[in-house]
N, CA, C and O atoms as a CHARMM CRD file, in Angstrom:
* protein
*
  256
    1    1 MET  N     49.87500  -8.09000 -15.06700 PROA 1      0.00000
    2    1 MET  CA    48.65100  -7.34900 -15.35700 PROA 1      0.00000
    3    1 MET  C     48.61300  -6.09300 -14.47500 PROA 1      0.00000
    4    1 MET  O     48.96900  -6.16300 -13.29900 PROA 1      0.00000
    5    2 PRO  N     48.18500  -4.94300 -15.02500 PROA 2      0.00000
    6    2 PRO  CA    48.17500  -3.71200 -14.22300 PROA 2      0.00000
    7    2 PRO  C     47.08200  -3.72500 -13.16200 PROA 2      0.00000
    8    2 PRO  O     46.12000  -4.49000 -13.23400 PROA 2      0.00000
    9    3 LYS  N     47.26300  -2.86200 -12.18600 PROA 3      0.00000
   10    3 LYS  CA    46.27000  -2.75900 -11.11800 PROA 3      0.00000
   11    3 LYS  C     44.98300  -2.14700 -11.64700 PROA 3      0.00000
   12    3 LYS  O     44.98300  -1.40900 -12.63200 PROA 3      0.00000
   13    4 GLN  N     43.88400  -2.47000 -10.97000 PROA 4      0.00000
   14    4 GLN  CA    42.59300  -1.89300 -11.34000 PROA 4      0.00000
   15    4 GLN  C     42.52000  -0.45800 -10.82500 PROA 4      0.00000
   16    4 GLN  O     42.95800  -0.16700  -9.71200 PROA 4      0.00000
   17    5 LYS  N     41.96500   0.43200 -11.64000 PROA 5      0.00000
   18    5 LYS  CA    41.83900   1.82600 -11.22400 PROA 5      0.00000
   19    5 LYS  C     40.76100   1.96400 -10.16000 PROA 5      0.00000
   20    5 LYS  O     39.80400   1.19000 -10.12300 PROA 5      0.00000
   21    6 THR  N     40.92700   2.95900  -9.29600 PROA 6      0.00000
   22    6 THR  CA    39.92700   3.26200  -8.28300 PROA 6      0.00000
   23    6 THR  C     38.73400   3.92000  -8.95100 PROA 6      0.00000
   24    6 THR  O     38.90600   4.81900  -9.77400 PROA 6      0.00000
   25    7 HSD  N     37.52200   3.48400  -8.60900 PROA 7      0.00000
   26    7 HSD  CA    36.30400   4.07600  -9.16200 PROA 7      0.00000
   27    7 HSD  C     35.99100   5.34000  -8.37200 PROA 7      0.00000
   28    7 HSD  O     35.44100   5.27200  -7.27300 PROA 7      0.00000
   29    8 LYS  N     36.34500   6.50000  -8.93800 PROA 8      0.00000
   30    8 LYS  CA    36.24500   7.76800  -8.21100 PROA 8      0.00000
   31    8 LYS  C     34.80700   8.13600  -7.87400 PROA 8      0.00000
   32    8 LYS  O     34.55300   8.71800  -6.82000 PROA 8      0.00000
   33    9 GLY  N     33.85300   7.80400  -8.75600 PROA 9      0.00000
   34    9 GLY  CA    32.45400   8.12300  -8.48100 PROA 9      0.00000
   35    9 GLY  C     31.95000   7.38600  -7.25400 PROA 9      0.00000
   36    9 GLY  O     31.17100   7.92700  -6.46900 PROA 9      0.00000
   37   10 LEU  N     32.39300   6.16300  -7.09400 PROA 10     0.00000
   38   10 LEU  CA    31.97000   5.36600  -5.94700 PROA 10     0.00000
   39   10 LEU  C     32.61000   5.86100  -4.66000 PROA 10     0.00000
   40   10 LEU  O     31.96300   5.89200  -3.61400 PROA 10     0.00000
   41   11 THR  N     33.88100   6.24900  -4.73200 PROA 11     0.00000
   42   11 THR  CA    34.55900   6.70100  -3.51700 PROA 11     0.00000
   43   11 THR  C     33.94000   7.98400  -2.97200 PROA 11     0.00000
   44   11 THR  O     34.03600   8.25000  -1.77400 PROA 11     0.00000
   45   12 LYS  N     33.30400   8.78700  -3.83600 PROA 12     0.00000
   46   12 LYS  CA    32.64000  10.00500  -3.37900 PROA 12     0.00000
   47   12 LYS  C     31.29100   9.70700  -2.73100 PROA 12     0.00000
   48   12 LYS  O     30.78600  10.51700  -1.95300 PROA 12     0.00000
   49   13 ARG  N     30.70200   8.55000  -3.04400 PROA 13     0.00000
   50   13 ARG  CA    29.35000   8.24300  -2.59400 PROA 13     0.00000
   51   13 ARG  C     29.27200   7.33000  -1.37800 PROA 13     0.00000
   52   13 ARG  O     28.26300   7.33200  -0.67300 PROA 13     0.00000
   53   14 VAL  N     30.30300   6.56000  -1.12300 PROA 14     0.00000
   54   14 VAL  CA    30.25700   5.60900  -0.01000 PROA 14     0.00000
   55   14 VAL  C     31.46300   5.79100   0.89300 PROA 14     0.00000
   56   14 VAL  O     32.44500   6.43800   0.53300 PROA 14     0.00000
   57   15 LYS  N     31.36000   5.19400   2.09500 PROA 15     0.00000
   58   15 LYS  CA    32.44900   5.25400   3.06500 PROA 15     0.00000
   59   15 LYS  C     32.61200   3.87000   3.68300 PROA 15     0.00000
   60   15 LYS  O     31.62800   3.21000   4.01700 PROA 15     0.00000
   61   16 VAL  N     33.85100   3.44100   3.83100 PROA 16     0.00000
   62   16 VAL  CA    34.13300   2.14900   4.45600 PROA 16     0.00000
   63   16 VAL  C     34.35400   2.38400   5.94400 PROA 16     0.00000
   64   16 VAL  O     35.14900   3.24200   6.32800 PROA 16     0.00000
   65   17 THR  N     33.65600   1.62600   6.78200 PROA 17     0.00000
   66   17 THR  CA    33.77900   1.77000   8.22600 PROA 17     0.00000
   67   17 THR  C     35.05800   1.09500   8.70300 PROA 17     0.00000
   68   17 THR  O     35.76300   0.45500   7.92400 PROA 17     0.00000
   69   18 GLY  N     35.34100   1.24100   9.96700 PROA 18     0.00000
   70   18 GLY  CA    36.53600   0.64000  10.53700 PROA 18     0.00000
   71   18 GLY  C     36.53100  -0.87000  10.48300 PROA 18     0.00000
   72   18 GLY  O     37.59100  -1.49400  10.42400 PROA 18     0.00000
   73   19 ARG  N     35.35600  -1.46300  10.50500 PROA 19     0.00000
   74   19 ARG  CA    35.25200  -2.92300  10.45200 PROA 19     0.00000
   75   19 ARG  C     35.09700  -3.45200   9.03500 PROA 19     0.00000
   76   19 ARG  O     34.92400  -4.65400   8.83200 PROA 19     0.00000
   77   20 GLY  N     35.15800  -2.55400   8.05100 PROA 20     0.00000
   78   20 GLY  CA    35.12000  -3.00000   6.66300 PROA 20     0.00000
   79   20 GLY  C     33.75800  -3.00700   6.02100 PROA 20     0.00000
   80   20 GLY  O     33.62500  -3.45000   4.88000 PROA 20     0.00000
   81   21 LYS  N     32.72900  -2.53000   6.71800 PROA 21     0.00000
   82   21 LYS  CA    31.40600  -2.44400   6.11200 PROA 21     0.00000
   83   21 LYS  C     31.33000  -1.17000   5.28100 PROA 21     0.00000
   84   21 LYS  O     32.10100  -0.23500   5.49700 PROA 21     0.00000
   85   22 VAL  N     30.39500  -1.13500   4.32400 PROA 22     0.00000
   86   22 VAL  CA    30.29700   0.00900   3.41700 PROA 22     0.00000
   87   22 VAL  C     28.98300   0.73700   3.67100 PROA 22     0.00000
   88   22 VAL  O     27.90600   0.14700   3.58500 PROA 22     0.00000
   89   23 LYS  N     29.08800   2.04100   3.98900 PROA 23     0.00000
   90   23 LYS  CA    27.91400   2.86300   4.26500 PROA 23     0.00000
   91   23 LYS  C     27.59200   3.72300   3.05200 PROA 23     0.00000
   92   23 LYS  O     28.48800   4.15500   2.32700 PROA 23     0.00000
   93   24 ARG  N     26.29800   3.96500   2.84100 PROA 24     0.00000
   94   24 ARG  CA    25.85700   4.84900   1.76600 PROA 24     0.00000
   95   24 ARG  C     24.67900   5.67600   2.25900 PROA 24     0.00000
   96   24 ARG  O     24.06600   5.36600   3.28100 PROA 24     0.00000
   97   25 HSD  N     24.37100   6.74600   1.50600 PROA 25     0.00000
   98   25 HSD  CA    23.20400   7.55600   1.82400 PROA 25     0.00000
   99   25 HSD  C     21.99400   6.97900   1.10900 PROA 25     0.00000
  100   25 HSD  O     22.13300   6.26500   0.11600 PROA 25     0.00000
  101   26 ARG  N     20.81700   7.28900   1.61300 PROA 26     0.00000
  102   26 ARG  CA    19.58900   6.81900   0.99000 PROA 26     0.00000
  103   26 ARG  C     19.22900   7.68000  -0.21300 PROA 26     0.00000
  104   26 ARG  O     19.61600   8.84600  -0.29500 PROA 26     0.00000
  105   27 ALA  N     18.49200   7.09700  -1.13600 PROA 27     0.00000
  106   27 ALA  CA    18.03000   7.81500  -2.32100 PROA 27     0.00000
  107   27 ALA  C     16.74000   8.57400  -1.99300 PROA 27     0.00000
  108   27 ALA  O     16.24700   8.50300  -0.86700 PROA 27     0.00000
  109   28 PHE  N     16.20100   9.28900  -2.95900 PROA 28     0.00000
  110   28 PHE  CA    14.92300  10.01800  -2.85600 PROA 28     0.00000
  111   28 PHE  C     14.98700  11.18500  -1.88500 PROA 28     0.00000
  112   28 PHE  O     14.02100  11.44700  -1.16900 PROA 28     0.00000
  113   29 ARG  N     16.11500  11.88800  -1.85000 PROA 29     0.00000
  114   29 ARG  CA    16.22400  13.04100  -0.96400 PROA 29     0.00000
  115   29 ARG  C     16.70600  14.28700  -1.68900 PROA 29     0.00000
  116   29 ARG  O     17.16800  15.23100  -1.04700 PROA 29     0.00000
  117   30 GLY  N     16.61000  14.30900  -2.99900 PROA 30     0.00000
  118   30 GLY  CA    17.14100  15.42200  -3.76300 PROA 30     0.00000
  119   30 GLY  C     16.22800  16.62900  -3.81900 PROA 30     0.00000
  120   30 GLY  O     16.67300  17.76300  -3.64100 PROA 30     0.00000
  121   31 HSD  N     14.94600  16.38400  -4.06800 PROA 31     0.00000
  122   31 HSD  CA    13.99100  17.48600  -4.21100 PROA 31     0.00000
  123   31 HSD  C     12.59000  16.93400  -4.01200 PROA 31     0.00000
  124   31 HSD  O     12.41200  15.73400  -3.80700 PROA 31     0.00000
  125   32 LEU  N     11.58500  17.82100  -4.07400 PROA 32     0.00000
  126   32 LEU  CA    10.17000  17.46200  -3.88500 PROA 32     0.00000
  127   32 LEU  C      9.93500  16.82500  -2.51300 PROA 32     0.00000
  128   32 LEU  O      9.17800  15.86300  -2.39000 PROA 32     0.00000
  129   33 LEU  N     10.58500  17.36500  -1.49400 PROA 33     0.00000
  130   33 LEU  CA    10.47200  16.77100  -0.16400 PROA 33     0.00000
  131   33 LEU  C      9.26900  17.29000   0.61200 PROA 33     0.00000
  132   33 LEU  O      8.87600  16.68900   1.61200 PROA 33     0.00000
  133   34 SER  N      8.67900  18.39200   0.17000 PROA 34     0.00000
  134   34 SER  CA     7.56300  18.96100   0.93500 PROA 34     0.00000
  135   34 SER  C      6.34000  18.05500   0.91000 PROA 34     0.00000
  136   34 SER  O      5.50000  18.11900   1.80800 PROA 34     0.00000
  137   35 SER  N      6.23300  17.20600  -0.11800 PROA 35     0.00000
  138   35 SER  CA     5.08200  16.31400  -0.20600 PROA 35     0.00000
  139   35 SER  C      5.25400  15.07000   0.65100 PROA 35     0.00000
  140   35 SER  O      4.31500  14.28600   0.78900 PROA 35     0.00000
  141   36 ARG  N      6.43000  14.87300   1.22800 PROA 36     0.00000
  142   36 ARG  CA     6.68100  13.67600   2.03100 PROA 36     0.00000
  143   36 ARG  C      6.55800  13.99800   3.51000 PROA 36     0.00000
  144   36 ARG  O      6.79500  15.12900   3.93500 PROA 36     0.00000
  145   37 SER  N      6.19300  13.01100   4.27300 PROA 37     0.00000
  146   37 SER  CA     5.98600  13.22100   5.70300 PROA 37     0.00000
  147   37 SER  C      7.32200  13.45000   6.40800 PROA 37     0.00000
  148   37 SER  O      8.38100  13.06900   5.91000 PROA 37     0.00000
  149   38 ALA  N      7.24500  14.07700   7.56800 PROA 38     0.00000
  150   38 ALA  CA     8.45100  14.33700   8.35500 PROA 38     0.00000
  151   38 ALA  C      9.10400  13.02500   8.77100 PROA 38     0.00000
  152   38 ALA  O     10.32900  12.93200   8.83500 PROA 38     0.00000
  153   39 LYS  N      8.29600  12.02000   9.05000 PROA 39     0.00000
  154   39 LYS  CA     8.83200  10.71300   9.44000 PROA 39     0.00000
  155   39 LYS  C      9.66500  10.10800   8.30900 PROA 39     0.00000
  156   39 LYS  O     10.74600   9.56500   8.53200 PROA 39     0.00000
  157   40 ARG  N      9.13400  10.21700   7.09400 PROA 40     0.00000
  158   40 ARG  CA     9.86400   9.64600   5.95700 PROA 40     0.00000
  159   40 ARG  C     11.14900  10.42000   5.69100 PROA 40     0.00000
  160   40 ARG  O     12.18800   9.81800   5.42300 PROA 40     0.00000
  161   41 ARG  N     11.08900  11.74900   5.76000 PROA 41     0.00000
  162   41 ARG  CA    12.28900  12.56400   5.54200 PROA 41     0.00000
  163   41 ARG  C     13.34600  12.28100   6.60200 PROA 41     0.00000
  164   41 ARG  O     14.54000  12.24600   6.30200 PROA 41     0.00000
  165   42 ARG  N     12.90800  12.08000   7.83600 PROA 42     0.00000
  166   42 ARG  CA    13.83000  11.78500   8.93500 PROA 42     0.00000
  167   42 ARG  C     14.52600  10.44500   8.68600 PROA 42     0.00000
  168   42 ARG  O     15.72800  10.31600   8.92100 PROA 42     0.00000
  169   43 ARG  N     13.78400   9.46300   8.21700 PROA 43     0.00000
  170   43 ARG  CA    14.37000   8.14800   7.95200 PROA 43     0.00000
  171   43 ARG  C     15.30300   8.17700   6.74400 PROA 43     0.00000
  172   43 ARG  O     16.25700   7.40300   6.67500 PROA 43     0.00000
  173   44 LEU  N     15.02700   9.06900   5.79300 PROA 44     0.00000
  174   44 LEU  CA    15.89500   9.18400   4.62400 PROA 44     0.00000
  175   44 LEU  C     17.23000   9.82900   4.97000 PROA 44     0.00000
  176   44 LEU  O     18.19600   9.69000   4.21900 PROA 44     0.00000
  177   45 ARG  N     17.29600  10.53900   6.10600 PROA 45     0.00000
  178   45 ARG  CA    18.55500  11.16300   6.52700 PROA 45     0.00000
  179   45 ARG  C     19.58200  10.13100   6.97400 PROA 45     0.00000
  180   45 ARG  O     20.78600  10.37700   6.88900 PROA 45     0.00000
  181   46 GLN  N     19.12200   8.99000   7.44400 PROA 46     0.00000
  182   46 GLN  CA    20.02700   7.99600   8.01200 PROA 46     0.00000
  183   46 GLN  C     20.80800   7.27300   6.91500 PROA 46     0.00000
  184   46 GLN  O     20.30200   7.05800   5.81300 PROA 46     0.00000
  185   47 THR  N     22.03500   6.90700   7.23300 PROA 47     0.00000
  186   47 THR  CA    22.81900   6.11100   6.29600 PROA 47     0.00000
  187   47 THR  C     22.42300   4.64600   6.44500 PROA 47     0.00000
  188   47 THR  O     21.81900   4.24400   7.43900 PROA 47     0.00000
  189   48 VAL  N     22.77500   3.87000   5.44600 PROA 48     0.00000
  190   48 VAL  CA    22.43600   2.45300   5.44900 PROA 48     0.00000
  191   48 VAL  C     23.65800   1.67600   4.96800 PROA 48     0.00000
  192   48 VAL  O     24.45900   2.19100   4.18800 PROA 48     0.00000
  193   49 LEU  N     23.79700   0.44500   5.43100 PROA 49     0.00000
  194   49 LEU  CA    24.91900  -0.40700   5.02600 PROA 49     0.00000
  195   49 LEU  C     24.56800  -1.14700   3.74100 PROA 49     0.00000
  196   49 LEU  O     23.41800  -1.53200   3.52700 PROA 49     0.00000
  197   50 LEU  N     25.55700  -1.33900   2.90300 PROA 50     0.00000
  198   50 LEU  CA    25.35500  -2.14300   1.70500 PROA 50     0.00000
  199   50 LEU  C     25.24600  -3.61100   2.09600 PROA 50     0.00000
  200   50 LEU  O     25.79600  -4.04000   3.11000 PROA 50     0.00000
  201   51 MET  N     24.52900  -4.37300   1.27400 PROA 51     0.00000
  202   51 MET  CA    24.46200  -5.81100   1.46700 PROA 51     0.00000
  203   51 MET  C     25.86900  -6.39400   1.24700 PROA 51     0.00000
  204   51 MET  O     26.65500  -5.83300   0.48300 PROA 51     0.00000
  205   52 PRO  N     26.18800  -7.50400   1.90600 PROA 52     0.00000
  206   52 PRO  CA    27.55500  -8.04000   1.84000 PROA 52     0.00000
  207   52 PRO  C     28.08200  -8.27300   0.42600 PROA 52     0.00000
  208   52 PRO  O     29.24700  -7.98800   0.15200 PROA 52     0.00000
  209   53 ALA  N     27.24400  -8.78700  -0.47500 PROA 53     0.00000
  210   53 ALA  CA    27.70900  -9.04300  -1.84200 PROA 53     0.00000
  211   53 ALA  C     28.02400  -7.73100  -2.55200 PROA 53     0.00000
  212   53 ALA  O     29.02200  -7.63000  -3.26600 PROA 53     0.00000
  213   54 ASP  N     27.16700  -6.72000  -2.35400 PROA 54     0.00000
  214   54 ASP  CA    27.40400  -5.41500  -2.97200 PROA 54     0.00000
  215   54 ASP  C     28.61700  -4.74200  -2.34500 PROA 54     0.00000
  216   54 ASP  O     29.38500  -4.06900  -3.03300 PROA 54     0.00000
  217   55 ALA  N     28.78600  -4.92300  -1.04600 PROA 55     0.00000
  218   55 ALA  CA    29.91100  -4.30700  -0.34700 PROA 55     0.00000
  219   55 ALA  C     31.23100  -4.87100  -0.86300 PROA 55     0.00000
  220   55 ALA  O     32.20800  -4.13700  -1.00700 PROA 55     0.00000
  221   56 ARG  N     31.26100  -6.16000  -1.13800 PROA 56     0.00000
  222   56 ARG  CA    32.48400  -6.77100  -1.64800 PROA 56     0.00000
  223   56 ARG  C     32.85300  -6.18900  -3.01000 PROA 56     0.00000
  224   56 ARG  O     34.01600  -5.87100  -3.25900 PROA 56     0.00000
  225   57 ARG  N     31.86700  -6.05100  -3.88400 PROA 57     0.00000
  226   57 ARG  CA    32.11800  -5.48100  -5.21000 PROA 57     0.00000
  227   57 ARG  C     32.51000  -4.02000  -5.10900 PROA 57     0.00000
  228   57 ARG  O     33.36200  -3.55400  -5.86500 PROA 57     0.00000
  229   58 ALA  N     31.89400  -3.28500  -4.17900 PROA 58     0.00000
  230   58 ALA  CA    32.21700  -1.86800  -4.00500 PROA 58     0.00000
  231   58 ALA  C     33.65300  -1.71000  -3.52600 PROA 58     0.00000
  232   58 ALA  O     34.38000  -0.83600  -3.99900 PROA 58     0.00000
  233   59 LYS  N     34.05600  -2.55500  -2.58800 PROA 59     0.00000
  234   59 LYS  CA    35.42600  -2.46000  -2.07400 PROA 59     0.00000
  235   59 LYS  C     36.45200  -2.81700  -3.14700 PROA 59     0.00000
  236   59 LYS  O     37.53100  -2.22700  -3.20100 PROA 59     0.00000
  237   60 GLU  N     36.11400  -3.77700  -3.99200 PROA 60     0.00000
  238   60 GLU  CA    37.01000  -4.11500  -5.10200 PROA 60     0.00000
  239   60 GLU  C     37.14400  -2.93100  -6.05400 PROA 60     0.00000
  240   60 GLU  O     38.23900  -2.63100  -6.53100 PROA 60     0.00000
  241   61 ALA  N     36.02000  -2.25500  -6.32900 PROA 61     0.00000
  242   61 ALA  CA    36.04000  -1.11400  -7.25000 PROA 61     0.00000
  243   61 ALA  C     36.81100   0.06200  -6.66100 PROA 61     0.00000
  244   61 ALA  O     37.37900   0.86900  -7.39600 PROA 61     0.00000
  245   62 MET  N     36.82800   0.15800  -5.32400 PROA 62     0.00000
  246   62 MET  CA    37.54600   1.24900  -4.67500 PROA 62     0.00000
  247   62 MET  C     39.00400   0.89400  -4.39900 PROA 62     0.00000
  248   62 MET  O     39.77600   1.73900  -3.94700 PROA 62     0.00000
  249   63 GLY  N     39.37700  -0.34600  -4.66800 PROA 63     0.00000
  250   63 GLY  CA    40.75200  -0.76100  -4.43300 PROA 63     0.00000
  251   63 GLY  C     41.04100  -1.06600  -2.98400 PROA 63     0.00000
  252   63 GLY  O     42.18400  -0.94200  -2.54400 PROA 63     0.00000
  253   64 GLU  N     40.03500  -1.46200  -2.23300 PROA 64     0.00000
  254   64 GLU  CA    40.20300  -1.78500  -0.80200 PROA 64     0.00000
  255   64 GLU  C     40.49100  -3.26500  -0.63600 PROA 64     0.00000
  256   64 GLU  O     40.66400  -3.73800   0.48700 PROA 64     0.00000
């Protein structure tokens, strides 16, 4: 059976850390930010780790 292709859209959106965890950016930061508080915008800047089950599927899709 042939190898699974790498999901290019996912590889552009997430990063695998040295320990194998998967980091992603938060949503809701594209536009209309002036109506949101500085605290909320600051928290949206931070990256977040995927849940373990999602991280496993993401790594499979990326060929890791």
